[in-house]
N, C-alpha and C positions, 0 to 999 in steps of 0.2 A: 426522581433522583436529580441531584445537582452535581455539576462538575466545576472545579475551580483550579486555576493554575497559579503557582507561586514561583518566583525566580530569586536566585541569589547571584550577585555579580561575582565574576571570577577574574576581575582585572582585565589584562590583555586578552584573555581567552574568551571573553564574552560573558554568557550567562549559563546557569544550570537551572532547568525547570523541573518542578515537581507537579504531578497531576493528581488531584484528590477528588474522590466522590463522597457525597453526603446524602442523607435522606432529605426529604423536602423540608424538614424542620431543622436542618443543618446539624444533625446528629449522626452518629455512626461513621466517623471519618475513616477513609481507607485510601492508602497511597497506591496508585496504579503502577508506578515505575520505581520501586525500591532498587537501589544499587546501580542505577543507570548514570553514566557520566555524561559529559557535554557532547560526546560523539553522537549519542542517541537522543539526548534531551537538551540540546543547546539552543533550541528555538521554541516559541509557542507552538501549540498543536491545535488542530481542528478535531472535532469529535462528532460522530453520528451514532445514534442508538437505532437498533432494529425496531420495527413496529411493535414487537411484543416486549421491548425493553430488556430482553435477556442477553443481548449481545451489544458490544460497544466497539466501534472502530476508531482508532486514533490515527489521524493523518499528520505525519511528522516530517517537517522540513529537516534535512540533515546538513545542508550547506547550499551554496550558490548552484541552483539547478538540480539539486538532489532531494528526493522525497521518498518516504517509505510508509508502510501501513503496519499497525499493530492491531491484533484482535484479542478482545477480552470477553469472557463468559461470566454471566451473573450467577452468584451464589448468595442468596439473601441480600444483605446490604453491601456485599463485596463483589468486586470484579477481579478475576484472576486471568493470567495469560491463557488463551485457548490453544496456542501453538507453541512448540518448543523454541522457535526463533521467530523474528518478525514475519508477519504475513507477507510483507513485501519481498523478503528473501526467498520464501517458499514459492511465491509467484514467479520470480526469476528462475528458480530451479525448474519449475514446471515448463516455462517457456523454452529454456535451453535443452530440455529433453524432448521437445516437439520438432517435427520437420520444418516448421516455420523459421527456426533459428539457423537453418543451413547457411554456412558461410560466415556466420557471426561468431565473435570470440569474446570470452570473458574469463576471468579468474574467479571461481566461486568462493574463494576465501577472501576476496577483496571487493567490497561493495563499490569501491571507486574505480574498478577496472573498466566499467562502462562509463562513457562520457555523458554527464548530465542524466543519469539514470533516475527516472521518475516512476513511482508506483502510485497511482491515484485511484481513489474510490469514485466510481462513476456515479453521477447524480441519480437520485431516485430510490435509494435504499428504503426511505421512509414509506414509499408507496409500492414496494416490491417490484420496482422497475416497470411499472405499467406503461410508461412512455415508450418502452422498447417493443411493445406489442406482445409481451410475454404474459402468460397466465400461470405464474409460479405460486407455489404454496406460501402462505404468510411467513415471513422471517426465516426463509430457508436459504437464500442465496445472497452472496456479495459479488457484485460485478466490479472487476478490476481492470484498469487501463495501464498499459506499460509503454514507456517511451525511453529511448536513448538516442544519442547521435554519435557520429564519427568525426566530428569537427577536429581538425588538426592532425588527423592520421596521415602519414606519408602515403600509405596504400589503403585508401578507404575501403571498408567492407560494408555490406548491407546493414541497415539499422531499422528501427521501428518507430512509428509515431502513432500512439493510441491503439496499440494491439490489445484486444479484449479477451478476457477469460472469466470464468465463474468459479467461485469457491463455494462448495456445498457445506453449510454449517452443520448439517446433521451427519453427513458421511465423512467430513474432513478431507475432501478430495477436490482437485481442480478438473475442469473440463472446458471445452469450447462448444457451445451450442451451435447447431447447424445454421441458425439464423445469423450468426456472427461471421460466417465464412467470407461473404463478399466484403464486409467492412475490413476484416483482418487481412485479406489479400491486398487491399489498398494501403493498409498500414505499413506493410513491408516496403522499404525504400532501398533502391539500389544506386550506387554511385554512378555518376555520368562518366563515360570514357574520357580519358584525358586526350586533348588534342596535342599532336606532336609539334 
């Protein structure tokens, strides 16, 4: 499979990108993101295929300091969305349903309610994350890293830097493996008390 990106200039609003897949002979074109506006497709994207080439993750910048992920599943020569909303939005929903989010606030209807919210694909998907010391089944998991800050808040609340979770491609569920506990404990940051 090949993947190509095309852009159209929108004047003062920047660009609108389309992401297309083709077979190796540049046939069977398929648009990955029909109907997306510049809010979701205003920047170039990065892509990673699972080792078995049945899954595709799109790493999409949304603006200064904001990034999310989209997940697609292969069906012949086409890739269709594997989740009802961006994988990044689902990851935030999972995080904010976990005890780790205690004291943190967000509006689930507004992706910009978190300052500099970043959902990143952790490196190593192509090798099933062997560098993490995991012995996971081939093409089964996607490891996601979440970060946001509270810069500029009058009363800062806790934030996270690189909090990790796993999305199970077979089950369609999120979890936090026991091996991530120490890392995730360090990823939760608390504001320093203000000096009077």
